[in-house]
C-alpha positions in Angstrom: 66.2 -1.1 46.0 69.6 -0.2 44.4 70.7 -0.7 40.9 73.9 0.1 39.0 75.6 -0.1 35.6 78.4 1.4 33.5 79.6 2.0 30.0 82.6 3.8 28.4 85.1 3.9 25.5 88.8 3.0 25.4 90.8 5.8 23.8 93.8 3.6 23.1 95.6 0.8 24.9 96.3 3.0 27.9 93.2 5.3 28.4 89.5 4.9 28.9 86.6 7.3 29.5 83.8 5.6 31.6 80.5 6.5 33.3 79.3 4.5 36.2 75.7 4.9 37.4 73.6 3.7 40.3 69.8 4.1 41.0 67.7 3.9 44.1 64.0 3.2 43.6 61.1 4.7 45.6 58.3 2.2 45.3 55.6 4.4 46.8 56.5 7.4 44.6 57.0 5.1 41.5 60.4 6.7 40.7 64.1 6.1 40.6 66.9 8.5 41.7 69.9 8.0 39.5 73.5 9.2 40.1 76.0 9.0 37.2 79.7 9.5 37.7 82.3 10.1 34.9 85.8 8.7 35.3 89.1 9.3 33.4 91.1 6.1 33.6 94.7 4.9 33.0 94.3 1.2 32.1 97.9 0.3 32.7 101.3 1.6 34.0 101.9 3.4 30.8 98.8 5.6 31.0 100.2 8.4 33.1 99.3 11.9 31.9 100.9 15.1 33.0 98.7 18.1 32.4 97.6 21.0 34.7 95.5 22.8 32.1 91.8 23.5 32.6 89.5 20.9 30.9 85.8 20.5 30.4 83.6 17.3 30.6 79.8 16.9 30.3 77.0 14.4 30.8 73.3 14.2 29.5 70.4 11.9 30.1 67.3 11.2 27.8 68.7 13.5 25.1 68.4 16.5 27.4 70.8 19.3 27.9 74.5 18.5 28.6 75.6 19.4 32.2 79.3 20.4 32.1 82.1 20.6 34.6 85.3 22.6 34.1 88.4 22.3 36.3 92.2 22.5 36.1 94.4 19.4 36.1 91.3 17.3 35.1 93.3 15.4 32.4 96.2 14.5 34.7 96.5 10.7 35.5 98.8 8.5 37.4 99.6 5.0 36.2 96.6 2.6 36.7 94.5 5.5 38.2 90.6 5.7 37.9 90.0 9.4 38.4 86.5 10.9 39.1 85.9 14.0 37.0 82.1 14.7 37.1 78.9 13.6 39.0 75.4 14.1 37.5 72.1 13.2 39.5 68.6 13.0 38.2 65.2 11.4 38.8 63.4 8.9 36.4 59.6 8.8 36.9 58.3 5.3 36.0 55.3 4.7 33.8 51.9 3.9 35.4 52.7 0.2 35.1 56.0 0.7 37.0 58.3 0.4 34.0 61.2 2.8 33.7 64.3 3.4 31.4 66.8 6.1 30.6 69.7 6.9 28.3 73.2 8.4 29.2 75.7 10.2 27.0 78.9 12.2 27.7 82.2 13.6 26.4 85.6 14.8 27.7 87.6 17.5 26.1 91.0 16.0 27.1 93.0 18.0 24.5 96.4 16.4 25.1 99.2 15.0 22.9 100.6 11.7 24.0 103.3 9.7 22.2 103.0 12.1 19.3 99.2 11.8 18.9 96.8 14.6 19.7 93.6 13.8 21.4 90.8 16.4 21.5 87.2 15.5 22.5 86.5 11.9 23.6 82.8 11.4 22.8 81.0 8.5 24.3 78.3 6.6 22.4 74.9 7.0 24.0 73.7 4.0 26.0 70.2 3.1 27.2 69.4 1.3 30.4 66.2 -0.4 31.7 65.4 0.0 35.3 63.7 -2.7 37.4 59.9 -2.4 37.2 58.4 -0.9 40.3 55.4 -2.8 41.4 52.2 -0.7 41.1 48.6 -0.8 42.2 46.8 -3.8 41.0 44.1 -3.8 38.3 40.5 -5.2 38.4 40.3 -7.8 35.6 36.7 -8.9 36.2 33.8 -6.7 35.2 32.8 -4.0 37.7 29.1 -4.8 36.9 27.0 -7.4 38.7 23.4 -8.6 39.1 21.5 -7.7 42.3 20.8 -10.6 44.5 23.7 -12.6 43.2 27.3 -13.0 44.4 30.1 -11.7 42.2 33.6 -13.0 41.8 36.1 -10.2 41.8 39.4 -10.9 40.0 42.5 -8.8 40.0 45.9 -8.5 38.3 48.7 -7.9 40.9 52.2 -6.5 40.3 53.7 -7.9 43.5 53.2 -11.0 45.6 53.6 -8.8 48.6 50.5 -6.8 47.9 47.2 -7.2 49.6 43.9 -5.6 48.4 40.7 -4.1 49.6 37.7 -3.8 47.2 35.0 -1.3 48.2 31.6 -1.6 46.4 29.1 1.3 46.1 25.6 1.6 44.5 24.2 5.0 43.4 20.8 5.7 44.9 18.0 7.7 43.2 19.4 10.9 44.7 22.8 10.3 43.0 24.7 9.4 46.1 27.0 6.4 46.2 26.0 4.1 49.0 28.6 1.6 50.3 27.2 -1.9 50.1 30.1 -4.3 50.6 33.9 -4.8 51.2 35.9 -7.6 49.8 39.4 -8.3 51.2 42.1 -10.2 49.2 45.2 -11.5 51.0 48.6 -11.5 49.4 47.9 -15.0 48.0 44.5 -14.3 46.5 43.8 -13.0 42.9 40.0 -13.5 43.0 37.3 -13.7 45.6 33.5 -13.8 45.8 31.6 -10.8 47.1 29.4 -13.2 49.3 26.6 -10.7 49.8 24.6 -11.5 52.9 20.8 -11.4 52.9 20.8 -8.1 54.7 23.3 -6.6 52.2 21.1 -7.8 49.3 18.1 -6.4 51.0 19.9 -3.0 51.4 20.8 -3.2 47.7 17.2 -3.7 46.6 16.1 -0.9 48.9 18.7 1.4 47.3 17.4 0.3 43.8 13.9 1.3 44.8 12.2 -0.5 42.0 14.7 0.5 39.3 15.8 -1.9 36.6 19.5 -0.9 36.9 21.8 1.5 38.7 25.3 2.8 38.5 28.0 1.1 40.6 31.3 2.5 41.8 34.2 0.0 42.6 37.4 1.1 44.4 40.4 -1.4 44.2 43.0 -0.3 46.8 46.5 -1.9 46.8 48.7 -2.1 50.0 52.2 -3.3 50.5 51.9 -4.4 54.1 50.5 -1.3 55.7 51.8 1.0 53.0 49.2 2.2 50.6 50.4 1.7 47.0 47.4 3.2 45.2 43.8 3.0 44.2 41.9 2.3 40.9 38.3 3.3 40.3 35.8 1.5 38.1 32.3 2.5 37.0 29.9 -0.3 36.3 26.2 -1.2 36.2 24.2 -3.0 38.7 21.6 -5.0 36.8 18.4 -6.0 38.5 16.9 -9.4 37.6 13.7 -9.3 35.7 10.5 -9.2 37.7 8.8 -12.5 37.8 5.9 -13.2 35.4 3.6 -16.1 34.5 5.5 -18.5 32.3 4.6 -19.3 28.7 2.1 -22.0 29.5 -0.2 -19.6 31.4 -3.6 -19.4 29.7 -4.5 -15.8 29.3 -8.1 -16.7 28.1 -10.3 -18.2 30.9 -13.9 -18.8 31.7 -15.4 -17.2 34.8 -16.5 -20.6 36.1 -13.1 -22.4 35.7 -10.0 -22.7 37.9 -7.2 -20.2 37.2 -3.6 -21.3 37.8 -0.2 -20.4 36.8 3.5 -20.9 37.4 5.9 -18.0 37.7 9.2 -17.6 35.9 11.6 -16.0 38.4 15.3 -15.1 38.1 16.2 -15.4 41.7 15.3 -18.3 44.0 14.9 -15.9 46.9 12.1 -14.0 45.3 8.6 -14.0 46.7 5.5 -12.6 45.0 2.1 -11.0 45.4 -0.3 -12.0 42.6 -3.4 -10.0 41.9 -6.2 -11.0 39.5 -8.3 -8.1 38.5 -11.5 -7.6 36.5 -13.2 -4.2 36.7 -13.4 -3.2 40.4 -12.9 -6.8 41.5 -9.5 -7.9 42.8 -8.4 -11.3 44.1 -5.0 -11.1 45.9 -2.5 -13.9 46.7 0.5 -13.1 49.0 3.8 -14.8 49.6 3.6 -16.8 46.4 6.7 -18.8 45.6 6.5 -20.2 42.1 2.8 -21.0 41.5 -0.7 -20.0 42.3 -4.2 -21.5 41.9 -7.7 -20.0 42.2 -11.0 -21.8 42.1 -13.5 -19.0 42.5 -16.3 -19.7 44.9 -19.9 -18.9 44.1 -19.7 -15.3 45.6 -16.5 -14.6 43.6 -18.1 -15.9 40.4 -21.0 -13.6 41.0 -18.7 -10.7 41.5 -16.9 -11.5 38.3 -20.1 -11.8 36.3 -21.2 -8.5 37.8 -18.2 -6.9 36.2 -19.3 -7.8 32.7 -23.1 -7.6 32.6 -23.0 -6.5 28.9 -20.0 -8.4 27.6 -19.4 -12.0 26.7 -15.7 -11.3 27.0 -13.8 -8.7 29.0 -10.2 -8.0 29.5 -8.8 -8.1 33.0 -5.3 -8.3 34.4 -3.0 -10.7 36.2 -0.5 -8.6 38.2 2.7 -9.9 39.7 4.7 -8.0 42.3 8.2 -9.4 43.0 10.0 -9.0 46.4 13.4 -9.8 47.9 13.1 -10.1 51.6 10.2 -7.6 51.6 11.9 -5.1 49.1 10.1 -4.7 45.8 12.0 -5.8 42.7 11.5 -3.6 39.7 7.9 -2.5 38.8 4.8 -4.6 38.7 4.3 -6.9 35.8 0.8 -6.8 34.2 -0.5 -9.2 31.6 -3.8 -9.6 29.9 -6.3 -12.0 31.4 -9.3 -12.2 29.3 -12.5 -13.5 31.1 -15.2 -15.2 29.1 -18.8 -16.2 29.9 -20.2 -19.6 29.1 -23.2 -21.6 30.0 -25.1 -18.3 30.6 -27.6 -18.2 27.7 -31.1 -17.0 28.6 -33.7 -19.5 29.8 -36.5 -19.3 27.2 -39.2 -21.8 26.4 -41.3 -22.2 23.3 -44.4 -20.6 24.9 -45.3 -18.2 22.1 -48.0 -18.3 19.4 -48.8 -17.1 15.9 -52.1 -16.4 14.2 -53.7 -15.2 11.0 -55.6 -11.9 11.9 -57.0 -11.3 8.4 -60.7 -12.1 8.8 -61.1 -12.6 5.0 -58.5 -15.4 4.9 -59.7 -16.9 8.2 -63.2 -17.1 6.7 -61.7 -19.2 3.8 -59.6 -21.5 5.9 -61.8 -21.5 9.0 -58.5 -21.8 11.1 -56.2 -19.0 12.0 -53.2 -21.4 12.1 -53.3 -21.7 8.3 -51.4 -18.9 6.6 -52.3 -18.0 3.0 -49.2 -16.6 1.2 -49.3 -12.9 0.5 -52.8 -12.5 2.0 -52.9 -13.7 5.7 -51.8 -11.1 8.2 -49.4 -13.0 10.6 -49.0 -11.9 14.3 -46.5 -13.6 16.6 -47.1 -13.2 20.4 -44.8 -13.8 23.3 -47.0 -13.6 26.4 -45.6 -11.9 29.5 -46.0 -15.2 31.4 -43.5 -16.8 29.0 -40.7 -14.1 29.3 -37.1 -15.1 28.9 -34.8 -15.0 32.0 -31.2 -13.7 31.8 -28.4 -15.6 33.6 -25.3 -14.8 35.6 -25.5 -11.0 35.9 -26.8 -10.3 32.5 -30.2 -8.6 31.7 -32.7 -9.3 29.0 -32.7 -6.8 26.1 -34.8 -7.9 23.2 -36.4 -10.6 21.1 -36.1 -11.3 17.4 -38.4 -13.4 15.2 -37.7 -14.6 11.7 -40.4 -16.0 9.3 -40.1 -16.6 5.6 -36.8 -14.7 5.4 -38.1 -11.6 7.2 -36.8 -10.7 10.6 -38.4 -8.5 13.2 -37.1 -7.1 16.5 -38.8 -6.1 19.7 -37.8 -4.8 23.1 -37.9 -7.1 26.1 -40.9 -6.6 28.5 -41.6 -8.1 31.8 -45.2 -6.8 32.1 -46.7 -6.8 28.6 -47.0 -9.3 25.8 -44.5 -8.8 23.0 -45.9 -9.0 19.5 -44.3 -9.1 16.0 -46.5 -8.0 13.1 -45.2 -9.8 10.0 -48.1 -8.7 7.8 -48.3 -10.9 4.7 -45.6 -13.4 4.0 -44.2 -14.4 0.6 -43.9 -18.1 0.8 -45.4 -21.1 -1.0 -44.6 -23.8 1.5 -44.6 -24.5 5.2 -42.1 -22.3 7.1 -40.3 -22.4 10.4 -40.9 -19.5 12.9 -37.6 -18.8 14.7 -37.7 -16.7 17.9 -34.5 -15.6 19.8 -34.2 -14.2 23.3 -31.2 -11.8 23.5 -29.5 -10.7 26.7 -27.2 -7.7 27.4 -24.2 -9.8 26.5 -25.6 -10.7 23.1 -26.1 -14.3 24.2 -29.2 -15.8 22.7 -31.5 -18.8 23.1 -33.2 -19.8 19.9 -36.5 -21.7 19.7 -38.7 -22.5 16.7 -42.1 -23.9 15.6 -43.6 -24.9 12.3 -46.0 -22.6 10.5 -48.5 -24.0 8.0 -48.6 -22.1 4.7 -51.1 -22.4 1.9 -49.6 -21.2 -1.4 -51.7 -18.7 -3.3 -51.2 -16.6 -6.5 -53.7 -14.5 -8.4 -55.5 -16.2 -11.3 -53.5 -17.0 -14.4 -55.0 -15.8 -17.7 -54.4 -16.9 -21.3 -56.4 -15.1 -23.9 -57.1 -16.8 -27.3 -58.9 -13.8 -28.8 -58.1 -13.2 -32.5 -59.6 -12.2 -35.8 -60.9 -14.8 -38.2 -58.1 -15.7 -40.6 -56.1 -13.0 -39.0 -57.7 -10.0 -40.8 -61.5 -10.4 -41.0 -64.1 -8.4 -38.9 -65.3 -11.5 -37.1 -63.3 -11.9 -33.9 -63.4 -14.8 -31.5 -63.2 -14.0 -27.8 -62.3 -16.6 -25.1 -60.1 -17.1 -22.0 -58.5 -20.0 -20.1 -56.1 -20.4 -17.1 -55.6 -21.7 -13.6 -56.3 -20.6 -10.0 -54.9 -21.6 -6.6 -57.1 -24.2 -4.9 -56.4 -23.0 -1.2 -56.9 -26.6 0.0 -57.5 -27.2 3.7 -57.4 -30.9 4.7 -57.3 -31.7 0.9 -60.6 -29.8 0.4 -60.4 -26.8 -2.1 -61.7 -23.6 -0.6 -61.2 -21.3 -3.6 -63.5 -20.6 -6.6 -63.8 -18.2 -9.5 -66.2 -15.4 -8.8 -66.2 -13.4 -12.1 -64.7 -13.5 -15.6 -65.2 -10.3 -17.7 -63.9 -8.3 -20.6 -64.0 -4.8 -22.1 -62.5 -3.2 -25.2 -62.1 0.0 -27.2 -60.8 1.0 -30.6 -57.4 2.6 -30.6 -58.8 5.9 -31.8 -61.2 6.0 -28.8 -60.3 7.3 -25.3 -62.5 5.2 -23.1 -63.2 1.5 -22.7 -66.7 0.2 -22.9 -68.5 -1.5 -20.0 -67.2 -4.7 -18.4 -69.1 -7.8 -19.9 -69.2 -11.1 -18.1 -68.2 -14.4 -19.7 -69.6 -17.8 -18.5 -66.9 -20.3 -17.4 -66.3 -23.8 -16.2 -63.8 -24.9 -13.5 -62.2 -28.3 -13.3 -59.7 -28.6 -10.4 -57.2 -25.7 -10.9 -58.1 -25.1 -14.6 -60.9 -22.9 -15.9 -62.1 -21.9 -19.4 -64.6 -19.3 -20.6 -67.4 -19.7 -23.1 -66.3 -18.5 -26.6 -68.2 -15.6 -28.1 -67.8 -13.7 -31.4 -67.6 -9.9 -31.9 -67.7 -7.9 -35.1 -64.7 -5.5 -35.2 -63.9 -3.0 -38.0 -61.0 -4.6 -39.9 -59.4 -1.2 -40.6 -59.0 -0.5 -36.9 -57.0 -2.0 -34.1 -58.5 -2.6 -30.6 -57.4 -2.8 -27.0 -59.0 -5.5 -24.9 -58.8 -5.9 -21.1 -59.7 -9.3 -19.5 -60.2 -9.7 -15.7 -60.6 -12.9 -13.7 -61.5 -12.8 -10.0 -61.4 -15.5 -7.3 -62.2 -15.5 -3.6 -59.0 -13.5 -2.8 -57.7 -11.7 -5.7 -58.0 -10.8 -9.4 -55.8 -10.6 -12.5 -56.2 -8.2 -15.4 -54.4 -8.5 -18.7 -54.4 -6.4 -21.9 -54.4 -7.6 -25.4 -54.2 -5.7 -28.7 -56.2 -6.9 -31.7 -54.4 -5.5 -34.8 -56.1 -4.2 -37.9 -57.1 -6.8 -40.5 -53.7 -6.9 -42.1 -52.8 -10.1 -44.0 -49.2 -11.3 -44.3 -49.8 -12.0 -48.0 -53.0 -11.0 -50.0 -53.8 -11.6 -53.6 -56.4 -9.3 -55.3 -57.5 -11.1 -58.5 -59.8 -8.2 -59.6 -57.1 -5.5 -59.6 -54.4 -8.0 -60.4 -52.5 -6.8 -57.4 -50.6 -8.3 -54.5 -50.2 -7.0 -50.9 -47.5 -8.0 -48.5 -48.5 -7.1 -44.9 -51.2 -4.8 -46.4 -54.1 -4.6 -48.9 -53.2 -3.3 -52.4 -55.1 -0.1 -53.3 -54.3 0.2 -57.0 -54.4 -2.1 -60.0 -51.3 -3.8 -61.2 -49.2 -3.1 -58.1 -47.3 -4.9 -55.4 -47.7 -3.1 -52.1 -45.0 -3.9 -49.5 -45.7 -2.5 -46.1 -42.5 -3.8 -44.5 -38.8 -3.6 -44.8 -37.1 -5.1 -48.0 -33.7 -6.7 -47.6 -31.5 -8.5 -50.1 -28.8 -11.1 -49.7 -25.3 -9.9 -48.8 -23.5 -11.4 -51.8 -25.4 -9.9 -54.7 -22.9 -7.8 -56.6 -22.9 -6.2 -60.0 -20.4 -8.7 -61.1 -22.6 -11.7 -60.3 -24.1 -12.6 -63.8 -26.7 -15.4 -63.9 -27.4 -16.6 -67.4 -28.8 -13.7 -69.5 -29.8 -11.5 -66.6 -27.6 -8.7 -65.1 -26.1 -9.0 -61.7 -26.8 -7.1 -58.5 -29.4 -7.4 -55.8 -31.9 -5.2 -57.8 -32.2 -4.6 -61.5 -34.5 -1.7 -62.5 -34.1 -2.5 -66.2 -33.7 1.2 -67.2 -36.5 2.4 -64.9 -36.5 5.4 -62.6 -36.5 5.6 -58.8 -38.7 8.3 -57.4 -39.6 9.5 -54.0 -36.1 8.6 -52.6 -35.3 10.2 -49.2 -31.8 9.0 -48.7 -29.3 6.6 -50.2 -27.0 5.1 -47.6 -23.7 3.2 -48.2 -23.1 0.8 -45.4 -19.5 -0.2 -46.1 -16.4 2.0 -46.2 -15.8 2.6 -49.9 -12.2 1.4 -50.5 -12.2 0.1 -54.1 -13.3 1.1 -57.6 -16.4 -1.2 -57.5 -18.1 0.8 -54.7 -19.8 4.2 -54.9 -21.8 5.7 -57.7 -20.9 4.0 -61.1 -21.4 5.9 -64.4 -21.1 4.0 -67.7 -18.2 5.1 -69.9 -18.6 5.9 -73.6 -18.4 2.8 -75.7 -18.9 0.4 -72.9 -21.8 -2.1 -73.0 -24.8 -1.2 -71.0 -25.0 -3.3 -67.8 -21.4 -4.4 -68.1 -20.2 -6.1 -64.9 -16.6 -4.8 -65.4 -15.9 -2.0 -63.0 -13.3 -0.6 -65.4 -16.2 0.3 -67.8 -17.5 2.9 -65.3 -16.5 6.2 -63.8 -16.6 5.7 -60.1 -17.5 8.5 -57.7 -17.2 8.0 -53.9 -16.5 10.0 -50.7 -14.4 9.2 -47.7 -13.7 11.3 -44.6 -14.8 14.5 -46.2 -12.7 13.9 -49.4 -14.4 13.2 -52.8 -12.8 10.8 -55.1 -13.3 10.4 -58.9 -11.9 7.1 -60.1 -9.9 6.9 -57.0 -8.3 10.3 -57.3 -9.1 13.0 -54.7 -10.9 16.0 -56.3 -11.7 17.9 -53.1 -9.7 19.0 -50.1 -10.7 17.9 -46.7 -12.4 20.6 -44.7 -10.4 22.6 -42.1 -7.1 21.3 -43.5 -4.0 22.9 -41.8 -1.1 24.3 -43.8 1.3 21.7 -45.3 4.2 24.1 -44.6 4.7 27.5 -42.9 7.6 29.9 -42.6 9.1 33.2 -43.7 11.5 32.8 -46.6 12.7 34.8 -49.7 13.2 31.4 -51.2 16.8 32.4 -52.1 19.5 30.0 -53.0 19.9 27.4 -50.2 16.4 27.8 -48.9 13.7 25.1 -49.5 10.2 24.3 -48.4 9.0 20.7 -47.8 5.2 20.3 -47.5 3.9 17.5 -45.4 2.0 16.1 -48.4 3.5 15.3 -51.8 2.2 17.2 -54.9 0.9 14.0 -56.6 -1.1 13.1 -53.4 -3.0 16.4 -53.3 -6.5 16.8 -54.7 -5.4 19.3 -57.3 -2.0 20.6 -56.2 -0.3 23.2 -54.0 -1.1 26.8 -53.5 1.8 29.1 -52.5 0.8 32.0 -50.2 3.1 35.1 -50.3 2.9 38.2 -48.1 4.5 41.6 -47.7 7.9 41.9 -45.9 9.8 44.9 -44.6 13.6 44.5 -44.4 14.8 44.9 -40.8 11.3 44.6 -39.4 9.8 41.3 -40.6 6.8 39.8 -42.3 3.4 41.6 -42.4 -0.1 40.0 -42.5 -1.3 41.8 -45.6 -0.8 41.9 -49.4 -1.3 38.1 -49.5 -0.9 36.7 -53.1 -1.7 33.0 -54.1 0.3 31.0 -56.7 -1.1 27.6 -57.8 1.0 24.6 -58.8 -1.1 21.8 -60.5 -0.4 18.3 -59.4 0.1 17.3 -63.1 3.3 19.5 -63.2 5.6 16.8 -61.8 3.6 14.0 -63.5 4.7 15.3 -66.9 8.5 14.8 -66.4 8.8 18.3 -65.1 10.0 17.3 -61.7 12.6 19.8 -60.4 12.2 22.2 -63.3 12.4 26.0 -62.9 9.1 27.9 -62.6 8.5 31.7 -62.4 5.9 33.3 -60.2 5.0 37.0 -60.5 3.9 38.5 -57.2 2.4 42.0 -57.0 4.1 44.2 -54.4 1.6 47.1 -54.4 -1.9 47.9 -55.6 -1.3 51.5 -56.8 -2.7 54.6 -55.1 0.1 56.2 -53.0 2.3 53.2 -53.8 3.7 52.6 -57.2 2.3 49.4 -58.6 5.1 46.8 -59.0 5.9 43.1 -59.2 8.4 40.7 -57.8 9.4 37.7 -59.8 10.2 34.6 -57.8 12.0 31.7 -59.5 11.4 28.3 -57.9 12.4 24.7 -58.6 9.4 22.5 -58.1 9.8 18.9 -57.1 7.1 16.4 -56.2 8.0 16.6 -52.5 9.7 19.9 -52.0 10.5 23.3 -53.5 13.9 25.0 -53.6 14.8 28.7 -54.2 17.1 30.8 -56.4 19.6 33.6 -55.6 17.6 36.1 -57.7 14.8 35.9 -55.1 16.8 38.1 -52.8 18.3 40.5 -55.5 16.7 43.9 -55.5 14.0 45.8 -53.6 11.0 44.1 -55.2 12.1 40.5 -54.4 13.0 41.5 -50.9 9.5 42.9 -50.4 7.9 39.5 -50.8 8.3 36.3 -48.7 6.7 32.8 -48.9 4.5 32.3 -45.8 2.4 29.1 -46.3 1.8 26.1 -48.7 -1.7 24.6 -48.7 -3.4 21.8 -50.6 -6.1 22.7 -53.1 
């Protein structure tokens, strides 16, 4: 294919410099060979040039280096002449898509004077040229990936209608080798075509896959122009394998051994066939050549085999396995899903052929029938004879029995040769009960039966003692009992009776009781009462009595204390005395042998007529023998605490202001509301190390007026350059009344010893302080001289 073009520049009306080019394209090599020729031209009859001098011209392409030619007579022209002066050949390699372009530039150093004008270099303007696109190898526009077992439409983009194509398809096997699986041929008129895999090809593909879910593919698209090979393009893709078939969503994964099992398979390829296996333990049922569904109705032998796999389970997990095949080649791996087998209609066979009986001869003697059970006394035995044993079903085995009576359960191992017994002992029930017996097999399946049990309620005799002293305090004491017993009726006939009623007693200062003494009694239905007797008991002593009532089965014993002869209220007219909860011992006294409480609103300020207020008025009498005086409320006001009458006040005045008040709260004593003691273990109100010079202050955490008595300042020794010393402590006191007398902030002097004599010369430091109610400030003199510098303020405490 040949192409051409030209460009140039007119120098004037008579001359032109021009480059002509031509290109020949090599389709298979994807390149163009370009030849450019430079011409010096006379455009008319006036353009003749006469010059034999040597001249230079040059050409360049794509901004490369200029290629020059130098020759004599190059500028010489005849009228209307087009004169060749240089040829330049080069090759343009086209892009991958076949596109190509180039630029040309050149100049001619003509260096002549014509008609009085000098012409030096004629420089052409660079020009660009686009070559015809060379058709290249076609591209695959469809995906190089496909799904095994399905056809794939391959589409291409061609660059020439003359091209034909061959598509080669490969699949990588497990060893990593690419195996050829198909060839697709596209004529010059086709841009797409189906792979149209044959069954044998698909079979080969699944064999190469060897159960894998995917594999790498390799696609080669080859382009030909007739028989000339244009080129090839290579594409990597993925061969995806359809999912292995599985039971669809309606498949019931929970089945009974004795029911039909069926399912429909979801399959991704209509050509797939399947092997379905149903597994439970060591049992397997296999179905081959399954298309889309399967059904299994186990026969009796198969059911037996299934039951044998779960002799100890009501439910057991098995599997349904689906293997998928394409023309005999397995597709992917086996799909396994849970298949839970359950047992039903397999409870043990167990009849109500068991018995119960009372084995306590004492209670049987009363009821005359061992089928009557007296609560809390009969001994109940339940027997399952070996002839009535339970039978397990469908592969299970019998394990045990359980029996429940009156809320108590018993368990026993299963036996085929011996009777099974449950010993319930006595039962706590007051009405008829139901005896429930279960037969339990190895799967935990049970069969439950029951029978009624006749219960006769019984409780030990009830006792009510009416024993008491005459009038509550005399020596004569009446003794009697009454109560109820259980009748133990059989066929509406009472079988119970009282066999003994007795008592015994002892004084509280004695160790041993006396002998039991019987009391006569009468019984009417359930109720009984004893004969009343009288005893003479020392009224100054208390006594312990025991009473015991016995019937045919049991007895009840109770205790009772007879207190000393102590009246609630006693008047002694001879001694003119009164006793409350006691007897008075002295003339003209009131003896109270109990707690004395007053109303909660009797205050000193409560004045009723002429009498004084308060809960108790001693009328100027003394209190003796006092152990403790306890104040129950927190003393928060002036009317609480110990009140002392002030001088000039009327005796018995109800006005709290007429009294000095003394009280204590949280370790601090108050007189008339003012603290007069310091709380124990009180920490410092201030601590530091200061000369208390000008600009220094100390602020205690408690104001002076709020302290019990005031502040105490604690000074110590100090060595300049070294620091404070814990010795030579000196205490200075500031009374709380200082600031209360309009002296707040006034100057005060404190003389502090600096030595005690001996080897040291006794001396003093004078500290000047300004005392305020809430803080203390210093003075410049406190740091002036050796003596003031020997003393520092360390602590402030309350006192």
